[in-house]
N, C-alpha and C positions, 0 to 999 in steps of 0.2 A: 602963692603959686600961680601957676603960667599954664599954658596951654602943653609946652613941653612938660614940664614936670607931671602933670596930669597923667600926659600919655606916657611918659617913663613909667609911672605907679601902674598906672592899671596891666603895663606887660607883663610886671609881675605878678598878677593874682593868676591863679590858675583856672586852666581853660576849660567849660561847660564838656563835657563828653559828647553831646549830643548839638550838631549849629541848630538845631530846631524840630517844630512838630509840626506836621501836614495832616488836613482831615480831606478824605473823599470819601468815597463810598464803595463797598463789597456787597454784592448780591445786593445790592437796595438799599442797606442800613451804611450809617453812616462809620468810617472808621478809619483812626488816626493811624499817620506813621511813620517812623522817627527815622531822621539824615542827619546823619553823622557829619564830621568836618570831614571826612577822607570823600564821602560821596558829594558833600558839595564843591571837592576841589574837581573831583573828575566829572561832574555836570557843569563846572564853570568851562573847565578846559573841553567840552566836547560845543556847549554853546560856542565860545571864541572861535574853534573850528568854523560852524556854521557861520556863524556872520562872517567870519573871512572867506568864506568862499563866495558870500553874497555880496560881497564889495564893503562893508565895514571895514574900513580904517583911519589915517589918521585923519582930523577932523570932521569924520561924519556925526550926521546928524540923526536920531533917531528916538521916535518916538515910542513909548512901551506903554501899551495897553491892558493893563491890569491891578486886579482889587487887591489890599493889605491879604486876604488870606491865602492869596495866589504865590505868595511869596517864593513856596519850595519850587514853585515853576519858573517863576518867573525872574529871580533874584541872582541866578548864577548870567543871565544874559545881561541883566544890569551891569554885573560886574565885566563879566566879557567885553561889551561897548567901549569901559575905559581901559580896558587892558590894551585894546586894541588903537585906544589914540583918540576915539570917536566922544560924545560926548549926548547924555538924553536926557529928557525930559519924561515923566511919568503924566499918564491919564488913565483917571478911572473909567469903571464897565456900566455906569450908571446911564441914563439915557438925560437926567439931569446936567452932568455932568458932561455930554459931549461936547457944548461948547469951548470946552478948557482943551479937548482936542484937539476942534476948527482952530482956534487961537495959535497954538503952537506950530500946528502945521502949517498956518498960511503966515508967519510972523518970524519963524524962526529957519527957516529953509528946512523944513525935513526932510531928508532922503529916502528913508526907512519907517514905515511904520510898522510896529509886530503887534498884533495881538489885538487890533480891533474885533470888536465883536456886535451881535444886530443892534443892541441896545443904544449905541453908541452913533453905529452907523445911518439907523433909524433917528434918532438925534437929531442929526445934523440936519436931516432934513433936505431939500431943494440944496442947500448949500456944499450937501457932501461933496459932490461931483468936485465944484471949486475950490473946496477946501482940498481934496487931496489930489488935483490935475498935477502937481510940481512933485509929488512922490516917486519916486524912480522905482521902490518896491514894498507892495504891502503884501503884511501876513496878516489875513485874517482868521478867525474861527469860523467853522464849516458852516456857522447860520447865518453868519454875515454876506457871506459870498456874493449868494441872488441878488441881494438889497447893494451888492457895492459892481455887479454887473452889471442891474439894471440902471448905474447912474455913468456905466459907461468905463467903468475901470476894471483894470485885470490883477486879480489876488490870489496869492501862492495861500496856502494853509498852514495854520499852528495851532493844532488840538492837544486836549487835557486826555491823556488816556490812562486814569487811576493815578500813578505817580509818576507815571513819564509824561514827555512832551514829544509829538512831533511835528516833524516841521519839514517841509515841501523843499525840496531843489530847486532847482531852476528851470527842471523839466516840467514842473507843476501836474504832474504828471503822481498822484499819491503822494504821501507824506512818509520821510525818515526817522525812526528813532533812534536813540544809541542802542547799537547790538551787543555793544561789549556789558550792557547794562539791565535791559531786557527783550523779551520774545513779548510780540504781539500775535495771537493767533486767531483764528474766529471758529465759534460755535455758533453755526446757522449764521445771523444776522449780529448777533452777542459776540462783542471783541473780547479775549481772556488775556490777561496779563500775568507774564511770572519773570520771575526775578531771576537773570543770571550771573549778574555780579555779586563782588561783598560786599553788597549794601547793608546797614544796619537794619534793614524792614523786609526780612521774604517773605513772598507771597509765591505760590504756585497756580498758574491756570483760573484767575478768579477773575468773575465777573463784577467787570468796574460801571459797569452802565453805563457804556458806551456800544452804539449801535455800526459797523459796518460793514469791511469786506477787506479781505487781505489780499495780494499778490507776490508771489519769490520768484517770478519774473526780473533777471536782471535789468538793472535803471540805466539808462543810459548816460547818467553823471559818474558813473561808475562804482557808486557805492554798492557795497553787499546787505545781502539781508532783504525779508521781507518788506514790503510796503505798505501804507494803511492808509486805505478810503473811508474817511468818518462822514456817519451822515450827520448834512445839515439841522436835520430834527431830531438828533440823539448827541449832539456832539458839544462838546464845551473849548 
């Protein structure tokens, strides 16, 4: 038995109908959502377009900070980095693991950090500014942005909004979702999520436990659709 023979054998095994199952919250309660292989492929194509827009390409070193349960949101970006010819390292979302993110950022010539949260930013302590000083583009969870700014760093945002992911363009004025898959609206300060694509999991105006506001003004980057501003105290 060789790696080649094993790979060929697994190719003959029927593929499961679902890529995976994620868990988030709807109306304050834990809720699972299904992700088909087709969903994952479209999510990965969108991730690839967003990363390419931000300059990820051949040889780009990317540090992705996300917990294992966040694979439904971040796995498409991991795959997209590889498709673009870059390489990535993974950091965890806990403060006691912050040293790993700092080590990767300083030793591997990281060009892009994607997904840093407040726990990791604070876990780096006084080393935050120096650890990320050489990073060209930082995408932070909303709760981490004030911590990064206090350390003299500039960050764009990446936010989980239910099963969707919102990512800032270079304008830094709100964040974009894949408008072919999702519609984000506001009911007061609560963000509501509706499925508009042919996804395995459908939802309509669901409260996903994230607060903020939405603007439909055209973005200077040229992308269409609403832009989302997630509150630092109620975003992930």
